[in-house]
C-alpha positions in Angstrom: 85.9 6.9 79.9 86.5 10.6 80.6 89.9 12.1 80.0 91.8 12.4 83.3 93.1 15.7 84.5 96.4 16.9 82.9 98.7 16.3 85.9 101.6 14.3 84.5 104.9 15.6 83.0 107.5 13.4 81.3 110.9 14.9 80.8 113.5 13.3 78.5 116.7 14.6 80.0 119.1 13.3 77.3 119.0 12.0 73.7 122.0 9.7 74.4 121.6 6.0 75.0 124.1 3.2 75.4 121.8 0.7 73.6 120.9 0.7 69.9 117.3 -0.5 69.8 115.9 0.1 66.2 112.3 0.6 67.4 113.4 3.6 69.5 115.6 5.5 67.0 117.2 4.3 63.8 120.9 4.2 64.9 122.3 5.1 61.5 120.0 8.2 61.1 120.4 9.6 64.7 121.5 13.2 64.9 122.4 14.0 68.4 121.9 17.4 69.9 125.0 19.5 70.7 125.5 20.2 74.4 124.2 23.8 74.0 121.0 22.5 72.4 120.1 20.3 75.4 118.4 21.7 78.4 120.7 22.0 81.4 119.8 20.1 84.5 118.9 23.4 86.2 116.5 24.2 83.3 114.8 20.9 83.7 114.3 21.8 87.3 112.8 25.1 86.4 110.3 23.5 84.0 109.3 21.0 86.7 108.8 23.8 89.3 106.7 25.8 86.9 104.6 22.8 86.0 104.0 22.0 89.7 102.6 25.5 90.2 100.0 24.6 87.5 98.8 21.4 89.0 101.3 18.8 87.7 101.6 16.2 90.5 103.3 13.3 88.6 106.8 13.6 87.1 108.8 11.0 85.2 112.4 11.3 84.1 113.2 9.5 80.9 115.5 9.6 77.9 117.4 8.3 75.9 119.0 6.7 78.9 118.6 9.1 81.8 121.0 7.4 84.1 123.8 8.0 81.5 123.5 11.8 81.9 126.3 13.3 84.0 124.9 14.9 87.2 121.7 12.9 87.1 121.9 12.3 90.8 121.9 16.1 91.4 118.8 16.5 89.2 116.9 13.7 91.0 117.7 15.4 94.3 116.6 18.8 93.0 113.3 17.4 91.6 112.7 15.6 94.9 112.6 19.0 96.7 109.8 20.4 94.5 106.6 20.9 96.5 103.4 19.5 95.0 105.1 16.6 93.1 103.7 13.6 94.9 104.7 10.9 92.3 108.3 10.8 91.1 109.4 8.0 88.7 112.1 7.1 86.3 112.3 5.0 83.1 115.6 3.3 82.3 117.0 0.5 80.1 118.4 -0.9 83.4 122.0 -1.2 82.3 123.2 1.5 84.8 120.6 0.9 87.4 122.9 -0.9 89.8 125.6 1.8 89.6 123.1 4.7 90.0 120.9 3.0 92.7 122.5 5.1 95.5 121.3 8.3 93.7 117.8 7.0 93.5 117.9 5.9 97.2 119.1 9.3 98.2 116.1 11.0 96.4 112.4 10.6 96.6 112.3 8.5 93.4 110.8 5.2 94.4 109.2 4.0 91.1 111.3 2.6 88.3 110.3 1.3 84.9 112.8 -0.9 83.2 112.7 -1.6 79.4 113.3 -5.4 79.0 112.2 -7.1 75.8 113.6 -10.5 76.3 115.3 -12.8 78.8 117.3 -14.6 76.0 120.8 -13.3 76.0 121.4 -13.8 72.3 118.2 -12.1 71.3 118.8 -9.3 73.8 122.2 -8.6 72.2 120.6 -8.7 68.8 117.7 -6.3 69.7 119.7 -3.9 71.9 123.1 -4.0 70.2 124.9 -4.9 73.5 125.4 -7.9 75.8 124.0 -6.2 78.9 121.2 -8.5 80.0 123.1 -9.8 83.2 123.6 -6.2 84.2 120.0 -5.3 83.7 118.8 -8.3 85.8 121.3 -7.5 88.5 120.0 -3.9 88.6 116.4 -5.0 88.8 117.0 -7.3 91.7 119.1 -4.8 93.6 116.4 -2.1 93.1 113.7 -4.5 94.4 115.9 -5.3 97.4 116.2 -1.6 98.1 112.4 -1.2 98.2 111.9 0.3 94.7 108.5 -0.2 93.1 109.5 -1.8 89.8 107.7 -2.3 86.5 108.9 -4.0 83.3 108.1 -2.6 79.8 108.5 -5.0 76.9 108.1 -3.8 73.3 106.2 -6.2 71.1 107.9 -6.2 67.7 107.9 -8.9 65.1 110.4 -10.9 67.0 108.3 -11.2 70.2 107.0 -14.8 70.6 104.5 -16.1 73.1 107.2 -18.1 74.7 109.3 -15.0 75.2 106.3 -13.1 76.5 105.5 -15.9 78.9 109.1 -15.9 80.2 108.9 -12.2 80.9 105.5 -12.5 82.6 106.8 -15.3 84.9 110.0 -13.3 85.6 107.8 -10.5 86.9 105.6 -12.9 88.8 108.6 -14.4 90.6 109.6 -10.9 91.8 106.1 -9.5 92.5 106.4 -6.8 89.8 104.1 -5.7 87.0 104.9 -6.4 83.3 103.5 -4.4 80.5 103.7 -5.3 76.8 103.8 -2.3 74.5 102.9 -2.3 70.8 105.9 -1.2 68.7 105.2 2.3 67.4 105.9 3.8 64.0 109.2 5.6 64.4 110.4 7.5 61.3 113.0 5.6 59.4 112.8 2.4 61.4 110.7 0.6 58.9 107.5 -1.3 59.6 107.8 -1.8 63.3 104.1 -1.7 64.2 102.7 -5.2 64.4 99.2 -5.2 66.0 98.8 -8.9 65.6 101.9 -9.6 67.7 100.7 -7.8 70.8 97.1 -9.1 70.2 98.4 -12.6 70.1 100.5 -12.2 73.2 97.5 -10.8 75.1 95.3 -13.7 74.0 97.9 -16.3 74.9 98.7 -14.9 78.3 95.1 -14.3 79.2 94.4 -18.0 78.6 97.7 -19.4 79.9 97.7 -17.5 83.2 94.0 -17.1 83.7 94.3 -13.3 83.7 91.4 -11.4 85.2 90.6 -7.9 83.8 91.6 -5.2 86.3 90.5 -2.0 84.6 92.7 0.7 83.1 96.0 1.9 84.6 96.7 5.1 82.8 97.0 4.1 79.1 97.4 0.3 79.9 94.7 -2.3 79.8 95.4 -4.1 83.1 95.0 -7.7 84.2 95.5 -9.3 87.6 97.3 -12.6 87.8 95.3 -14.9 90.2 97.1 -15.6 93.4 100.0 -13.2 92.5 101.0 -9.6 93.3 101.9 -9.0 89.7 99.7 -7.5 87.1 100.1 -7.8 83.3 99.3 -4.8 81.1 99.0 -4.1 77.4 99.5 -0.7 75.7 98.4 -0.5 72.1 98.7 3.1 70.8 98.1 2.2 67.1 95.4 -0.4 66.8 93.5 0.4 70.0 94.3 4.0 70.7 94.3 5.1 74.3 94.1 8.9 73.9 91.2 9.4 76.2 93.2 7.9 79.0 96.3 10.0 78.5 96.9 12.9 80.8 100.6 13.5 79.9 102.6 16.4 78.7 106.2 15.9 77.5 109.4 17.9 77.4 112.1 16.7 75.0 115.8 16.8 75.7 116.0 19.9 73.5 113.3 21.6 75.5 110.3 21.2 73.1 107.0 20.9 75.0 104.6 18.5 73.4 101.0 17.4 74.2 101.4 14.1 72.5 104.1 11.5 71.7 103.0 11.6 68.1 102.9 15.4 67.8 105.1 16.6 64.9 105.8 19.9 66.6 105.6 21.7 69.9 106.6 24.8 71.8 110.3 25.5 72.2 110.9 26.4 75.8 114.7 26.6 75.4 114.9 30.3 74.3 112.5 31.3 77.1 114.6 29.5 79.7 117.8 30.9 78.4 116.4 34.4 78.6 114.9 34.0 82.0 111.3 34.4 80.6 109.5 32.3 83.2 106.2 34.0 82.4 106.6 32.6 78.8 107.4 29.2 80.1 104.3 29.2 82.4 102.1 30.5 79.5 103.4 27.8 77.2 102.5 25.1 79.9 99.1 26.6 80.4 98.5 26.6 76.6 99.6 22.9 76.4 97.3 21.9 79.3 94.4 23.6 77.6 95.2 22.1 74.2 95.5 18.6 75.7 92.3 19.0 77.7 90.3 19.8 74.5 92.0 17.3 72.2 90.1 14.1 71.4 92.9 12.2 69.7 96.6 12.1 69.1 98.3 14.9 67.2 100.1 13.0 64.5 100.7 9.6 63.0 104.4 9.0 63.3 107.1 9.6 65.9 110.2 11.3 64.5 112.6 9.9 67.2 111.7 8.2 70.4 115.1 8.6 72.0 114.9 12.4 72.3 111.2 12.7 73.2 111.1 10.0 75.8 108.8 7.0 75.3 
């Protein structure tokens, strides 16, 4: 498969999150950025506009928990006004989705991915460090009723069982939304969280139990159609079945670091350029990242330092 055009930018607008999922960022080791070290909402808007000038047509807002950032509604509105951005999406843990739904409805954001690893309340509290499952489900259902295109992302760590995966798949089927199972990735300090046998076992089980039919590739996900259902089931396996050839994404972290790869150990710091008004420098950095990404045949590292600030 040929690499797609580099037309997708993910912006992590905060490194704060109201959950404490160990596979995202080891809670005890987290060093939050100071306010002056984070890009302002206006600076994120500037990066997005410059990227649109260079052919970026897909934009996703992520975090941390993006809906926890003050003023997020204003940012969503600003990004909605950028010409050339045809696909606007947001990734959230869902805990604040119901409260922030009016902001989404008032913008052009119509695609929402929700991280949801389990439908068991006790396990959810154990994994996420908070008893927020009812709020997440309420937010999902309200967003579906409002016409949002929803997708569930479930991380497959050692605690994922085939019964748990089946419950999530059927939850999605009942609501006509896609569910994707994502292999836990090696985040520094979080221990051995990468369990390829887990996601492989889930894929094999669901393929047989639901009669899944291969439905090609959706970005970096291997996709299956559920016969007789609107839902699709996907699997993302960055470690034991790398998907680099299907990745057309650039990333900007909450601190303003531009990366070509989630696994990249370093990137280009856009913050000084933005603070000095050097838009030529910002554009040149984006051009360089696009060229580097286009010529790269694999990922740019082997371990993620912190998911919460880069945006998964």
